[in-house]
C-alpha positions in Angstrom: -4.0 13.5 4.4 -0.5 14.6 4.3 1.3 15.6 1.3 4.9 13.9 0.8 7.3 14.8 -1.6 10.0 12.1 -2.6 12.8 13.6 -4.3 14.8 11.2 -6.4 13.2 8.1 -8.1 16.3 5.6 -7.5 16.4 2.7 -5.4 15.5 4.0 -2.2 13.0 6.7 -3.4 11.3 4.0 -5.5 11.2 1.4 -2.7 10.1 4.2 -0.1 7.2 5.2 -2.3 5.7 1.8 -2.6 6.0 1.2 1.0 4.0 4.3 2.1 0.5 3.9 3.7 -1.3 5.4 0.8 -4.3 5.6 3.1 -2.5 8.5 4.9 -0.3 10.1 2.6 -0.6 11.7 -0.9 2.7 11.1 -2.5 4.4 12.9 -5.2 7.6 11.6 -6.7 10.1 14.1 -8.7 12.2 11.9 -10.7 14.9 13.3 -12.9 17.2 10.5 -13.4 20.1 11.6 -15.3 23.2 10.0 -14.2 21.2 7.6 -11.7 23.2 4.9 -10.3 20.4 2.4 -9.8 19.3 3.0 -13.3 23.1 2.1 -14.7 23.4 -0.5 -12.3 23.4 -4.5 -12.0 24.9 -6.2 -9.3 25.6 -8.8 -6.6 23.7 -9.1 -3.4 26.2 -11.1 -1.2 27.5 -8.7 1.5 28.5 -11.4 4.0 32.1 -11.9 3.2 33.2 -8.2 2.9 36.5 -7.3 5.2 35.3 -3.7 5.4 35.9 -2.9 9.2 32.7 -0.7 9.4 30.6 -2.9 11.7 27.7 -0.6 11.3 28.0 -0.7 7.4 28.1 -4.6 7.6 25.0 -4.7 9.8 23.1 -2.6 7.4 24.2 -4.5 4.4 23.6 -8.1 6.1 20.2 -7.1 7.2 19.4 -5.5 3.5 20.1 -9.0 2.0 18.1 -10.6 4.6 15.1 -8.2 3.4 15.1 -9.5 -0.2 12.6 -12.4 0.4 10.0 -10.0 1.8 10.7 -7.3 -0.9 10.0 -10.3 -3.6 6.9 -11.3 -1.8 5.5 -7.9 -1.3 6.0 -6.7 -4.7 5.9 -10.1 -6.8 9.5 -9.4 -8.1 10.6 -12.3 -10.6 13.6 -13.9 -11.7 13.9 -11.4 -14.3 14.9 -8.9 -11.9 16.3 -10.5 -9.0 17.5 -14.1 -8.4 19.3 -16.2 -5.8 22.0 -17.5 -8.3 24.8 -18.1 -5.7 28.2 -16.2 -5.7 31.5 -17.6 -6.5 34.6 -15.9 -5.0 37.7 -16.2 -6.9 40.8 -15.3 -4.8 44.3 -17.0 -4.0 44.6 -20.1 -2.1 45.6 -18.5 1.2 42.6 -16.0 1.2 40.1 -18.6 0.1 41.0 -20.3 3.5 40.3 -17.2 5.4 37.1 -16.4 3.5 35.8 -20.2 4.4 36.5 -19.3 8.1 34.8 -16.1 7.8 31.9 -17.3 6.2 31.4 -20.2 8.8 31.7 -17.5 11.6 29.3 -15.0 10.0 26.8 -17.6 9.1 25.8 -17.9 12.8 24.0 -14.4 12.6 23.4 -14.7 8.9 21.7 -18.0 8.0 20.8 -16.3 4.5 24.4 -17.0 3.3 23.5 -20.6 2.7 25.6 -23.2 2.0 29.3 -23.0 1.9 31.4 -24.8 -0.4 35.2 -24.8 -1.1 35.5 -25.5 -5.0 38.3 -27.2 -6.8 39.1 -25.4 -10.2 37.2 -28.3 -12.1 34.2 -27.6 -10.0 34.3 -23.8 -10.5 34.4 -24.2 -14.3 31.3 -26.6 -14.2 29.5 -24.0 -12.2 30.3 -21.2 -14.6 31.8 -22.3 -17.8 33.1 -18.8 -18.5 35.6 -19.2 -15.9 39.2 -21.0 -16.3 39.6 -23.9 -13.7 40.4 -21.9 -10.8 39.6 -22.6 -7.1 36.7 -20.8 -5.9 34.3 -20.3 -2.5 30.7 -20.7 -3.4 28.0 -19.6 -1.1 24.6 -20.3 -2.4 22.5 -17.5 -0.7 24.0 -14.9 -3.1 21.9 -13.3 -5.9 22.0 -10.8 -8.7 19.6 -7.7 -9.1 19.4 -5.6 -12.3 19.1 -2.2 -11.1 17.2 -0.9 -14.0 14.5 -3.5 -14.1 13.9 -2.9 -10.6 12.9 0.6 -11.1 10.8 -0.4 -14.0 8.8 -2.8 -12.1 8.7 -0.6 -8.9 7.6 2.5 -10.5 4.6 0.6 -12.4 3.4 -0.4 -8.8 3.7 3.1 -7.7 1.8 4.2 -10.5 -0.9 1.7 -9.7 -0.9 3.1 -6.0 -1.8 6.4 -7.6 1.5 8.1 -7.0 2.0 11.1 -9.1 5.3 11.4 -11.0 7.0 14.8 -12.2 10.0 14.5 -14.1 12.0 17.6 -13.3 14.9 18.6 -11.2 13.9 20.5 -8.3 15.1 23.2 -5.9 14.1 23.8 -2.2 12.7 27.3 -1.4 12.8 26.2 2.2 12.3 23.0 4.3 8.7 22.5 3.2 8.6 24.1 -0.3 9.9 22.6 -3.6 10.4 24.6 -6.7 10.1 23.2 -10.1 9.9 24.6 -13.6 7.8 27.7 -13.1 5.9 26.2 -10.2 6.4 25.7 -6.4 4.3 23.6 -4.2 4.4 23.0 -0.4 4.6 19.6 1.6 4.2 18.2 4.5 7.4 16.2 4.7 9.9 15.9 2.0 12.5 13.0 1.6 15.5 13.7 -0.4 17.1 10.4 -2.0 18.8 12.1 -4.9 22.5 10.4 -4.4 25.3 13.0 -4.8 22.8 15.9 -5.9 21.8 16.0 -2.2 24.8 18.3 -1.5 23.8 20.9 -4.0 20.2 20.8 -2.8 20.8 21.5 0.9 23.6 24.0 0.3 21.0 26.9 -0.4 19.4 26.0 2.9 22.9 26.5 4.8 23.8 23.0 5.1 27.3 21.3 4.5 27.3 17.9 3.1 29.9 15.2 3.0 29.5 13.7 -0.4 31.1 13.4 -3.6 30.2 12.0 -6.9 31.8 8.7 -8.3 31.1 7.6 -11.7 30.6 4.0 -12.4 30.9 2.2 -15.9 29.3 -1.2 -16.5 29.8 -3.2 -19.7 26.9 -5.8 -21.0 27.7 -8.4 -23.6 25.0 -10.0 -25.5 26.1 -13.4 -26.1 24.5 -16.8 -27.5 24.7 -18.5 -24.1 21.1 -19.8 -23.5 21.6 -21.1 -20.3 23.1 -18.0 -18.7 20.6 -17.4 -16.3 21.5 -20.8 -14.6 24.9 -19.7 -13.7 26.0 -18.0 -10.4 27.5 -14.5 -10.2 31.5 -14.3 -9.7 33.2 -11.8 -7.6 36.6 -11.7 -9.1 39.9 -10.6 -7.5 40.0 -7.1 -8.5 37.5 -4.4 -9.4 35.4 -6.4 -12.0 32.8 -8.5 -11.1 31.2 -11.1 -13.8 27.4 -11.1 -13.6 25.5 -13.2 -15.8 21.7 -12.6 -16.5 19.1 -14.4 -18.6 19.1 -14.8 -22.3 22.8 -14.6 -22.8 23.4 -11.3 -21.2 26.7 -11.1 -19.3 27.7 -8.0 -17.3 31.1 -6.9 -16.3 32.0 -4.1 -13.8 32.1 -1.6 -12.5 34.6 1.2 -12.4 34.8 3.4 -9.3 36.2 6.7 -11.1 36.5 9.2 -8.4 37.8 12.3 -10.5 35.1 12.0 -13.4 32.5 14.2 -11.7 29.1 14.2 -13.4 30.9 13.1 -16.7 28.7 10.3 -17.9 30.4 9.6 -21.3 31.4 6.1 -22.3 35.1 5.7 -22.4 37.4 3.1 -24.0 39.8 3.3 -20.8 36.7 1.8 -18.9 36.6 -1.1 -21.4 40.3 -1.8 -21.1 40.2 -1.5 -17.4 37.4 -3.9 -16.9 38.2 -6.3 -19.6 42.0 -6.6 -18.9 41.2 -7.0 -15.1 38.8 -10.0 -16.0 41.1 -11.4 -18.6 43.0 -13.7 -16.3 40.0 -15.4 -15.0 38.2 -16.0 -18.2 38.5 -19.4 -20.0 38.0 -17.9 -23.5 38.2 -14.1 -23.1 38.2 -13.2 -26.7 35.0 -14.9 -27.3 33.0 -13.1 -24.6 34.8 -9.5 -25.4 33.9 -10.2 -29.0 30.2 -10.1 -28.4 28.3 -7.2 -29.2 28.2 -5.0 -26.3 27.1 -1.5 -24.6 27.9 0.4 -21.5 25.5 1.4 -18.5 26.9 4.5 -16.9 25.8 6.4 -13.9 27.1 8.3 -10.9 27.2 7.4 -7.1 27.3 9.0 -4.2 30.2 8.5 -1.7 30.9 9.9 2.0 34.6 10.4 3.1 34.5 7.2 5.0 32.4 5.3 2.4 29.2 4.8 4.7 25.8 5.7 4.0 23.7 8.0 5.9 19.7 8.0 6.3 16.9 9.7 8.8 15.3 13.0 10.0 17.5 16.0 9.1 14.7 18.3 10.4 10.8 17.9 11.7 10.0 18.3 7.8 13.1 16.8 5.9 14.3 13.3 5.5 17.5 12.3 3.8 19.3 9.4 2.6 22.5 9.1 0.5 26.2 7.9 0.4 25.3 4.2 -0.5 28.4 4.0 -2.9 28.8 0.8 -4.7 26.6 -1.4 -2.1 23.5 0.7 -3.0 21.6 -2.5 -4.4 22.3 -4.3 -1.2 21.3 -1.7 1.0 19.1 0.8 -0.7 15.5 -1.2 -1.1 16.0 -1.8 3.2 16.5 1.8 3.5 13.6 3.0 1.6 11.5 0.3 3.7 13.1 1.7 7.1 12.2 5.3 6.0 8.6 4.2 4.7 8.0 2.6 8.2 9.2 5.6 10.1 6.7 7.8 8.2 4.0 5.1 8.6 4.4 4.4 12.2 6.6 7.3 13.8 9.3 4.6 14.9 12.8 4.9 13.7 14.4 1.5 13.0 17.6 2.5 12.1 19.6 2.5 15.1 23.2 0.6 15.0 23.2 1.1 11.1 25.3 4.4 11.1 27.0 7.3 12.7 25.0 10.3 13.7 23.7 12.1 10.8 25.4 15.3 11.8 28.8 13.5 10.8 27.6 14.0 7.2 25.3 17.1 7.5 25.7 20.2 9.3 25.2 24.1 9.3 
């Protein structure tokens, strides 16, 4: 039985751990979650209308979204964690025409997009009463995922499988040896899924890694809206998205702060930025913004071309990072692909990314 270490218990690491064949592997997961992007996140699973020019990223995100029904079935994920809620896109009229054409085009290769509707202002407000009567595009296949709830659920599943958790930050002594606390331990395979911390982990081994940390802040408002779980999510024109969850919980976010480094402090500037951006879309902004609120703050990993990377660095080391703000859409699928590689020896990620050497080299 091979010994495997997964370093990083975020969305990739936790999914990977659960998909590994437990008959063949003894799995230890090192999880020191300070600043973790997944734990702080909740977001929209709806990549089909992105206008990013990176075709490999779109293929990954599209297939990541299509993977959710399998993920839900495999691990009994309920509607408190993920729900196919539908997505509203609010844009100026001429952009909605372009998005409608794009949606129809992409549905041919992505039937998961579901039904596509152009909504009047009145119809938009009927779908999501928090919004002003503004024109929108609705796609029924979009969904919402609570990253924190996902990790809690998947950790419980992993513990039931007998996976050993060690809540410590680690260092690499070499490609097969991990240092943690006063101990060191050798493994047959080490999988590094630590977000922006990958750079500091690999530097002592002589690697240069194209990664930077990006701070993200999300606002959570606790309202008295009893049927909030019935609402679709809304991708507003700007940085803020409006994400209703169950029991009156309404999320607004998130920021993309490139210069904050590892600073995880909540800031009034983020509150102002997010709320002012959403203000022109809300029917009664003062009512929502007066509700009790708190922050979720985490650190994402970005590459210079905003694309993720994952795969085999050496015979004994696998890596995955650079997910940026699309981690909830792509992370579970990347974890699954890495697990399939370890279980079968077959790499199923061709066509999703550039060569790994574009991001990590000696």
